[in-house]
C-alpha positions in Angstrom: -11.4 3.9 48.7 -8.6 1.4 48.1 -4.8 2.2 47.3 -5.3 1.6 43.6 -8.5 3.6 43.2 -6.8 6.4 45.0 -3.7 6.2 42.7 -6.1 6.4 39.6 -7.7 9.4 41.0 -4.5 11.2 41.4 -2.7 10.0 38.2 -4.6 10.4 35.0 -1.9 9.1 32.9 0.7 6.6 34.1 2.8 3.5 33.3 3.0 0.1 35.1 6.4 0.9 36.2 5.1 4.1 38.0 2.3 2.1 39.5 4.7 -0.6 40.8 6.9 2.1 42.3 3.9 3.7 44.1 2.0 0.6 45.1 4.3 -2.3 44.6 5.1 -3.2 48.2 4.6 -7.1 48.3 2.6 -7.1 45.1 4.3 -8.5 42.0 4.1 -6.8 38.5 1.9 -9.6 37.4 -0.5 -8.8 40.2 -0.7 -5.2 39.3 -0.9 -6.0 35.7 -4.0 -8.1 36.4 -5.6 -5.4 38.5 -5.2 -3.0 35.7 -6.7 -5.4 33.1 -9.7 -5.6 35.5 -10.1 -1.8 35.4 -9.7 -1.8 31.7 -12.5 -4.3 31.1 -14.7 -2.2 33.4 -14.0 0.8 31.2 -12.1 2.7 33.9 -8.9 3.0 31.9 -7.7 2.7 28.3 -4.2 1.5 27.3 -2.1 3.2 24.7 0.7 0.7 24.1 2.5 0.9 27.6 0.6 4.0 28.8 -2.5 3.7 31.0 -5.1 6.5 30.8 -7.8 7.0 33.4 -11.3 7.6 31.9 -13.1 10.3 33.7 -16.5 8.8 35.2 -18.6 11.2 33.0 -17.0 9.6 30.0 -17.1 6.0 30.9 -19.0 4.0 28.4 -18.3 6.6 25.9 -15.7 7.2 23.3 -12.7 8.6 25.1 -9.6 10.1 23.6 -6.7 10.6 26.0 -4.7 13.7 26.2 -2.1 13.3 23.6 0.6 15.6 25.2 0.3 13.4 28.4 0.4 10.1 26.5 3.5 11.2 24.5 5.2 12.2 27.7 5.0 8.7 29.0 6.0 6.8 25.9 9.7 7.2 27.0 11.2 7.9 30.4 13.2 10.7 28.7 10.5 12.0 26.3 10.5 15.6 25.4 7.5 17.1 23.5 9.3 18.6 20.5 9.0 20.2 17.1 5.6 21.4 16.0 3.9 19.6 19.1 5.9 21.7 21.4 4.6 24.8 19.7 1.0 23.4 19.8 1.6 22.8 23.6 2.6 26.4 24.1 -0.3 27.7 21.9 1.9 29.1 19.2 1.1 26.8 16.3 -1.0 27.9 13.4 -2.5 24.5 12.9 -3.3 21.4 15.2 -1.8 18.2 13.7 -2.9 14.6 14.3 0.7 13.6 14.7 2.4 14.1 18.0 6.2 14.3 18.0 8.3 13.6 21.0 12.1 13.3 21.1 14.0 10.4 23.0 17.6 9.0 23.0 16.1 5.6 22.3 13.8 5.0 19.3 10.4 3.6 19.6 8.1 2.6 16.7 5.3 4.9 15.8 1.9 4.1 17.0 -1.6 5.2 16.3 -4.5 5.4 18.9 -7.9 7.1 18.3 -6.7 8.8 15.2 -3.6 10.3 17.0 -0.2 9.2 15.6 2.6 9.2 18.1 6.1 9.6 16.6 9.4 9.3 18.3 12.3 11.2 16.9 15.8 10.3 18.0 17.7 12.9 20.0 20.5 14.5 17.8 23.8 13.1 18.5 25.1 16.5 19.4 22.8 16.5 22.5 23.9 13.2 23.9 24.4 13.7 27.4 22.3 16.9 27.6 18.8 15.7 26.3 16.8 18.2 28.3 18.8 21.2 27.1 16.3 24.1 26.4 13.3 22.2 27.8 10.8 23.0 30.5 9.3 20.8 33.1 5.7 21.8 32.8 2.6 20.3 34.2 -0.8 19.3 32.8 -3.7 18.0 34.8 -1.3 17.4 37.7 1.1 15.3 35.6 4.6 16.7 35.0 5.9 16.5 31.4 9.0 17.9 29.7 8.5 20.2 26.7 11.0 22.0 24.3 11.2 25.7 24.8 9.7 27.8 22.0 13.1 28.6 20.8 14.4 24.9 20.7 11.1 24.1 18.8 11.6 26.8 16.4 15.2 25.6 15.6 13.8 22.0 15.3 11.1 23.1 12.9 13.6 25.0 10.7 15.8 22.1 10.7 13.0 19.7 9.7 10.1 21.8 8.2 8.7 18.4 6.7 7.8 17.5 10.3 6.1 20.8 10.8 3.6 21.2 8.0 6.2 23.0 5.7 8.2 26.2 5.9 5.0 28.3 5.6 3.6 26.8 8.7 6.7 27.4 10.5 6.7 31.2 9.5 2.9 31.4 10.7 4.0 29.9 14.0 6.8 32.3 14.4 4.3 35.2 13.7 2.7 34.3 17.0 5.9 34.3 19.1 5.6 37.4 21.6 9.4 37.5 21.7 12.5 35.3 21.3 14.7 34.5 24.3 18.1 35.1 22.4 20.2 33.5 25.1 18.1 30.3 24.9 18.2 30.2 21.2 22.0 30.7 20.9 22.6 28.0 23.6 20.6 25.5 21.7 22.1 26.4 18.4 25.6 26.0 19.9 24.9 22.8 21.2 23.5 21.5 17.9 26.6 22.9 16.1 24.9 22.6 12.7 26.3 25.4 10.5 23.5 25.7 8.1 21.0 26.2 11.1 22.8 29.3 12.1 22.2 30.7 8.5 18.6 29.5 8.3 17.7 31.0 11.8 19.5 34.2 11.0 17.7 34.6 7.7 14.4 34.0 9.1 14.9 36.1 12.3 16.4 39.1 10.4 13.0 39.2 8.5 11.2 39.3 11.9 13.7 41.7 13.5 11.2 44.6 14.2 8.3 42.3 15.1 10.2 40.2 17.7 12.9 42.8 18.8 15.8 40.8 17.5 19.1 42.5 18.4 21.9 43.4 16.0 24.3 41.6 18.3 22.5 38.2 17.8 22.2 38.7 14.1 25.9 39.5 14.0 26.7 36.4 16.0 24.7 34.2 13.6 26.2 35.7 10.6 29.8 34.9 11.9 28.8 31.0 12.1 27.2 30.8 8.5 28.6 28.3 5.9 31.9 29.4 4.2 30.4 28.4 0.8 26.8 28.6 -0.5 24.6 25.9 0.8 21.1 24.7 -0.4 18.9 24.6 2.5 16.5 22.1 1.1 18.5 19.8 -1.1 15.6 17.7 -2.2 13.7 20.8 -3.7 13.7 20.8 -7.5 11.8 24.2 -8.1 13.0 27.8 -8.6 15.5 29.0 -6.0 17.1 32.2 -4.9 20.7 32.8 -3.5 20.4 34.8 -0.3 24.1 36.4 -0.3 23.8 37.9 3.2 23.5 34.3 4.7 25.2 32.2 2.0 22.3 30.1 1.4 20.3 29.0 -1.4 16.4 28.9 -0.6 13.3 27.9 -2.6 11.6 31.1 -4.0 8.3 29.8 -2.4 10.1 29.9 1.0 11.4 33.6 0.5 7.7 34.5 -0.5 6.3 33.0 2.5 8.8 34.6 4.7 8.3 38.0 3.2 4.6 37.7 3.5 4.5 36.3 7.1 5.8 38.9 9.1 
């Protein structure tokens, strides 16, 4: 077995840069690229933008859909599976989406392959210098990949429910949580420093207090960081709303109904 074949056997998903680092030696990038194109024509690998995916021998000649988590993890060197995608990875999502989200400090245009859409979300400015805060270096099929913790993913989803199937889906996902790591949650909220997020998270977790064993101490800390004046948590919403005095936020009535029925 040649060096390239051995590499393909051990690396189900990789980039040209990783191949160069492993097998470069005296070979140029062009030479390695041409070798990959040969294997691509032979049906041994498929290419998703700059990511190469090895087709298992049993599926060669058939329609092959690469693992979307692995593909997304290679689209940027600092890629973190985030938002609803992270909850899917941890088995906490209520639904499985055709869109895969990953966060990076550098934007990359969305792309679609085999019906899966890969969307890059820019790392919040408040996390500059600490892009891997509240993430876990996990592994799939022997490939390391970085994933947001369930606590970070929850905050991301509450910050952008439009990227997560809506608020009702976020509540259903939270219903699947076995517990919440309060230290992890607080560290990420502190780093984000977004006042309305303290209120959003506090409002939601207060409802799940008994189910998720949320401490009074955490709720008190969150309440001390809420907005000083009422804030609408979804300013684009034009329907009926309700003021939640204890958290100083104005929420869509449909959100309140979903929350009360989801725990």
